[in-house]
ZATI-142267 format. One record per residue (C-alpha): residue number from 1; residue in three letters; y, x, z. Coordinates in steps of 0.02 Angstrom, whole numbers, plus 50000, padded with zeros to 5 digits. Layout:
% ZATI-142267
BAPA    k    r      v      u      w
BAPA  NUM  Ala      Y      X      Z
...
***
This chain:
% ZATI-142267
BAPA    k    r      v      u      w
BAPA    1  Met  47791  52951  54049
BAPA    2  Ile  47651  52835  53989
BAPA    3  Ser  47525  52921  53875
BAPA    4  Lys  47505  52852  53699
BAPA    5  Thr  47317  52845  53725
BAPA    6  Asn  47341  52731  53876
BAPA    7  Gln  47437  52607  53769
BAPA    8  Leu  47327  52610  53614
BAPA    9  Glu  47209  52466  53580
BAPA   10  Leu  47071  52458  53450
BAPA   11  Arg  47126  52298  53364
BAPA   12  Pro  47290  52370  53294
BAPA   13  Leu  47193  52522  53230
BAPA   14  Arg  47072  52409  53137
BAPA   15  Tyr  47217  52310  53066
BAPA   16  Phe  47303  52472  53016
BAPA   17  Leu  47150  52533  52919
BAPA   18  Val  47132  52371  52822
BAPA   19  Leu  47317  52375  52774
BAPA   20  Ala  47303  52560  52730
BAPA   21  Glu  47160  52515  52613
BAPA   22  Thr  47242  52366  52528
BAPA   23  Leu  47426  52415  52543
BAPA   24  His  47462  52229  52533
BAPA   25  Tyr  47505  52122  52685
BAPA   26  Arg  47439  51958  52617
BAPA   27  Lys  47274  52031  52557
BAPA   28  Ala  47250  52124  52721
BAPA   29  Ala  47290  51968  52822
BAPA   30  Asp  47163  51867  52720
BAPA   31  Ile  47028  51998  52751
BAPA   32  Leu  47068  51996  52937
BAPA   33  Phe  47083  51805  52947
BAPA   34  Ile  47254  51815  53028
BAPA   35  Ser  47429  51770  52972
BAPA   36  Gln  47543  51895  52886
BAPA   37  Ser  47666  51882  53029
BAPA   38  Ala  47530  51922  53157
BAPA   39  Leu  47477  52073  53054
BAPA   40  Ser  47657  52132  53037
BAPA   41  Gln  47682  52114  53225
BAPA   42  Gln  47525  52217  53264
BAPA   43  Ile  47578  52356  53144
BAPA   44  Lys  47754  52361  53219
BAPA   45  Gln  47679  52370  53393
BAPA   46  Leu  47568  52515  53340
BAPA   47  Glu  47717  52605  53263
BAPA   48  Ala  47818  52579  53422
BAPA   49  Ile  47679  52655  53529
BAPA   50  Leu  47658  52805  53414
BAPA   51  Gly  47844  52826  53383
BAPA   52  Val  47825  52842  53195
BAPA   53  Thr  47837  52736  53038
BAPA   54  Leu  47662  52714  52967
BAPA   55  Phe  47710  52623  52807
BAPA   56  Asp  47857  52640  52688
BAPA   57  Arg  47902  52460  52644
BAPA   58  Thr  48008  52398  52500
BAPA   59  Asn  48024  52227  52420
BAPA   60  Arg  47903  52281  52284
BAPA   61  Lys  47768  52383  52370
BAPA   62  Val  47694  52453  52529
BAPA   63  Ala  47645  52637  52540
BAPA   64  Leu  47576  52748  52677
BAPA   65  Ser  47701  52867  52754
BAPA   66  Arg  47645  53045  52791
BAPA   67  Pro  47608  53001  52975
BAPA   68  Gly  47512  52850  52911
BAPA   69  Gln  47408  52958  52794
BAPA   70  Leu  47365  53073  52938
BAPA   71  Leu  47318  52927  53050
BAPA   72  Val  47191  52855  52927
BAPA   73  Lys  47064  52993  52957
BAPA   74  Glu  47088  52992  53146
BAPA   75  Ala  47078  52802  53159
BAPA   76  Gln  46917  52802  53057
BAPA   77  Leu  46846  52936  53172
BAPA   78  Ile  46892  52839  53329
BAPA   79  Leu  46813  52677  53268
BAPA   80  Asn  46658  52766  53200
BAPA   81  Gln  46632  52852  53367
BAPA   82  Leu  46650  52687  53459
BAPA   83  Glu  46525  52604  53343
BAPA   84  Asp  46402  52748  53365
BAPA   85  Ser  46422  52743  53555
BAPA   86  Met  46393  52555  53564
BAPA   87  Glu  46243  52572  53448
BAPA   88  Arg  46167  52706  53561
BAPA   89  Trp  46201  52596  53713
BAPA   90  Gln  46118  52446  53632
BAPA   91  Leu  45965  52547  53580
BAPA   92  Thr  45948  52622  53754
BAPA   93  Asn  45969  52450  53832
BAPA   94  Asp  45829  52387  53718
BAPA   95  Gly  45715  52528  53775
BAPA   96  Val  45741  52637  53620
BAPA   97  Met  45800  52813  53658
BAPA   98  Gly  45898  52840  53499
BAPA   99  Gln  45916  52823  53312
BAPA  100  Leu  45914  52951  53173
BAPA  101  Lys  46000  52915  53008
BAPA  102  Ile  45916  53010  52866
BAPA  103  Gly  45968  53023  52684
BAPA  104  Phe  45854  53090  52548
BAPA  105  Val  45830  53113  52361
BAPA  106  Gly  45680  53021  52290
BAPA  107  Ser  45570  53174  52266
BAPA  108  Ala  45587  53222  52450
BAPA  109  Met  45492  53065  52498
BAPA  110  Gln  45346  53107  52383
BAPA  111  Met  45284  53266  52465
BAPA  112  Tyr  45391  53340  52603
BAPA  113  Leu  45467  53203  52712
BAPA  114  Pro  45321  53083  52748
BAPA  115  Ser  45222  53209  52851
BAPA  116  Ile  45378  53263  52946
BAPA  117  Leu  45425  53083  52986
BAPA  118  Lys  45247  53043  53040
BAPA  119  Gln  45241  53195  53154
BAPA  120  Phe  45412  53156  53229
BAPA  121  Gly  45369  52972  53253
BAPA  122  Lys  45212  53015  53350
BAPA  123  Lys  45303  53137  53463
BAPA  124  Tyr  45461  53033  53492
BAPA  125  Thr  45401  52853  53493
BAPA  126  Lys  45566  52780  53557
BAPA  127  Ile  45677  52851  53420
BAPA  128  Asn  45707  52738  53270
BAPA  129  Phe  45729  52797  53091
BAPA  130  Tyr  45859  52734  52970
BAPA  131  Leu  45813  52796  52795
BAPA  132  Glu  45920  52785  52638
BAPA  133  Glu  45889  52857  52465
BAPA  134  Leu  46050  52937  52402
BAPA  135  Thr  46107  53065  52274
BAPA  136  Asn  46157  53239  52329
BAPA  137  Thr  46342  53194  52315
BAPA  138  Glu  46321  53032  52412
BAPA  139  Gln  46228  53121  52551
BAPA  140  Ile  46361  53255  52570
BAPA  141  Arg  46497  53123  52580
BAPA  142  Ala  46397  53022  52708
BAPA  143  Leu  46364  53176  52815
BAPA  144  Glu  46548  53222  52815
BAPA  145  His  46594  53045  52870
BAPA  146  Glu  46456  53045  53001
BAPA  147  Glu  46365  52901  52917
BAPA  148  Leu  46207  53008  52911
BAPA  149  Asp  46135  53129  53038
BAPA  150  Ile  46036  53233  52913
BAPA  151  Gly  46010  53235  52725
BAPA  152  Phe  45877  53306  52611
BAPA  153  Met  45948  53360  52444
BAPA  154  Arg  45926  53476  52297
BAPA  155  Ser  46092  53563  52318
BAPA  156  Asn  46151  53706  52428
BAPA  157  Ile  46335  53680  52390
BAPA  158  Val  46409  53596  52543
BAPA  159  Ser  46573  53596  52641
BAPA  160  Pro  46603  53720  52785
BAPA  161  Asp  46577  53577  52908
BAPA  162  Leu  46393  53565  52863
BAPA  163  Arg  46243  53674  52902
BAPA  164  Ile  46106  53693  52772
BAPA  165  Lys  45926  53753  52774
BAPA  166  Ser  45796  53775  52637
BAPA  167  Val  45642  53675  52687
BAPA  168  Tyr  45530  53661  52533
BAPA  169  Lys  45504  53750  52367
BAPA  170  Glu  45399  53689  52222
BAPA  171  Asn  45368  53710  52036
BAPA  172  Phe  45448  53609  51898
BAPA  173  Ser  45344  53496  51785
BAPA  174  Leu  45372  53452  51603
BAPA  175  Val  45369  53265  51569
BAPA  176  Leu  45305  53224  51393
BAPA  177  Pro  45250  53068  51300
BAPA  178  Glu  45063  53042  51312
BAPA  179  Asp  45037  53085  51127
BAPA  180  His  45153  53237  51122
BAPA  181  Phe  45082  53384  51024
BAPA  182  Ile  45112  53503  51171
BAPA  183  Thr  44964  53508  51289
BAPA  184  Lys  44911  53611  51438
BAPA  185  Asp  44803  53716  51321
BAPA  186  Asn  44933  53757  51188
BAPA  187  Phe  45090  53769  51295
BAPA  188  Lys  45154  53948  51305
BAPA  189  His  45341  53940  51343
BAPA  190  Met  45493  53825  51342
BAPA  191  Gly  45546  53892  51172
BAPA  192  Gln  45416  53777  51094
BAPA  193  Leu  45526  53630  51148
BAPA  194  Ser  45694  53696  51090
BAPA  195  Glu  45716  53556  50961
BAPA  196  Glu  45677  53416  51083
BAPA  197  Ser  45799  53295  51163
BAPA  198  Phe  45804  53307  51353
BAPA  199  Ile  45825  53173  51486
BAPA  200  Leu  45896  53256  51642
BAPA  201  Phe  45976  53222  51810
BAPA  202  Pro  46167  53219  51791
BAPA  203  Asn  46256  53384  51820
BAPA  204  Glu  46386  53303  51932
BAPA  205  Asn  46252  53237  52051
BAPA  206  Ser  46137  53389  52052
BAPA  207  Pro  46234  53543  51992
BAPA  208  Met  46110  53670  52063
BAPA  209  Tyr  45959  53579  51991
BAPA  210  Phe  46047  53556  51824
BAPA  211  Gln  46088  53742  51815
BAPA  212  Gln  45908  53788  51851
BAPA  213  Ile  45853  53685  51701
BAPA  214  Gln  45986  53770  51596
BAPA  215  Asn  45922  53940  51653
BAPA  216  Leu  45742  53893  51619
BAPA  217  Cys  45787  53853  51438
BAPA  218  Ala  45909  53999  51420
BAPA  219  Asp  45765  54118  51459
BAPA  220  Gln  45694  54064  51291
BAPA  221  Gly  45860  54076  51199
BAPA  222  Phe  45916  53894  51188
BAPA  223  Ser  46019  53764  51280
BAPA  224  Pro  45938  53593  51305
BAPA  225  Arg  46006  53453  51197
BAPA  226  Ile  46034  53312  51322
BAPA  227  Ser  46013  53137  51254
BAPA  228  His  46009  53036  51415
BAPA  229  Lys  46043  53058  51601
BAPA  230  Ser  45970  52969  51753
BAPA  231  Ile  45952  53000  51940
BAPA  232  His  45797  52891  51953
BAPA  233  Gly  45622  52956  51916
BAPA  234  Pro  45553  52787  51855
BAPA  235  Thr  45696  52771  51730
BAPA  236  Ile  45665  52947  51665
BAPA  237  Phe  45479  52914  51648
BAPA  238  Lys  45507  52751  51554
BAPA  239  Leu  45627  52835  51433
BAPA  240  Val  45501  52974  51401
BAPA  241  Glu  45362  52846  51378
BAPA  242  Asn  45466  52761  51243
BAPA  243  Gly  45499  52921  51147
BAPA  244  Met  45681  52940  51198
BAPA  245  Gly  45657  53124  51245
BAPA  246  Ile  45566  53239  51365
BAPA  247  Ser  45612  53289  51541
BAPA  248  Ile  45589  53418  51679
BAPA  249  Val  45567  53357  51858
BAPA  250  Pro  45509  53426  52026
BAPA  251  Asn  45320  53431  52027
BAPA  252  Ser  45316  53315  52178
BAPA  253  Leu  45398  53176  52076
BAPA  254  Arg  45258  53164  51949
BAPA  255  Asp  45177  52994  51924
BAPA  256  Glu  45025  53000  51812
BAPA  257  His  44962  52823  51841
BAPA  258  Asn  45101  52701  51798
BAPA  259  Tyr  45167  52767  51632
BAPA  260  Lys  45099  52827  51465
BAPA  261  Ile  45161  53004  51493
BAPA  262  Lys  45089  53172  51542
BAPA  263  Phe  45147  53312  51657
BAPA  264  Leu  45131  53499  51631
BAPA  265  Glu  45165  53600  51788
BAPA  266  Leu  45272  53753  51749
BAPA  267  Asp  45180  53871  51865
BAPA  268  Lys  45206  54025  51755
BAPA  269  Val  45396  54025  51753
BAPA  270  Pro  45502  54114  51886
BAPA  271  His  45613  53963  51919
BAPA  272  Arg  45569  53845  52061
BAPA  273  Thr  45662  53696  52130
BAPA  274  Glu  45715  53693  52312
BAPA  275  Leu  45741  53556  52438
BAPA  276  Phe  45876  53581  52571
BAPA  277  Ala  45911  53496  52736
BAPA  278  Ala  46095  53476  52781
BAPA  279  Trp  46181  53412  52938
BAPA  280  Lys  46353  53417  53017
BAPA  281  Lys  46386  53564  53133
BAPA  282  Asn  46461  53461  53274
BAPA  283  Asn  46337  53318  53267
BAPA  284  Thr  46302  53264  53447
BAPA  285  Asn  46154  53149  53416
BAPA  286  Pro  46012  53213  53531
BAPA  287  Ala  45883  53142  53411
BAPA  288  Leu  45943  53262  53276
BAPA  289  His  45910  53412  53390
BAPA  290  Tyr  45730  53357  53413
BAPA  291  Phe  45709  53327  53227
BAPA  292  Leu  45776  53499  53180
BAPA  293  Glu  45640  53578  53284
BAPA  294  Leu  45511  53513  53160
BAPA  295  Ile  45588  53568  52995
***
């Protein structure tokens, strides 16, 4: 008996994934620059090899069958692994020993990450970095799909497939307009700001961070009235500068030179913000092992 794996080719799997995404033969064929009949033939050939029907077809629509739904994840994994393997081969062939894909939230690049990257770069000169600023949610998704090797985020809520480690703790800072009546000298507690409008990171992107802000205010008997949300420090600072509200950010994110705003470090409150490193448990990239030794 001939094994299915001995008969499988990569092209039909790629065609299958495009059709699974579009669920439309003409659109999929256009994307693939082939005819509809050629696409249909490739899909039928794949179904014959696997011994299942991958799509339920009617005159009006195309839908994934249950075997087809199950194959989507596996086909993506197969093609991702091939791409990663060829990438490692190309880098090695070019004299580079590897590549590390790193995701991070903006504040991680202000204080924590630069020194780690510099130290790692000096020690492992033939390993390239690929850096991408992403939200917590985007990093978790990318790690699960093996599009990142490691992420630095302000969330400790991850799937069972990921490992997580606290790497950096710091104070919060208030962000106020330059002419705000609260100053370092007269600030006593958050209750003085209970009537203010707040500009915060969205709850859906940073649930742990958002809850910490809620707790910080709840300690003084109020819940922050949120007027605007943003995941970008510069946007938050510009909104504060223009009197749209006040904010609370990690102390490392403060920028006292480019905006007409002021920062008050909350060094007397018990709440601190935390930066976490996360990576997939079964990640086989040797460069990740070396990097983890430094954090």
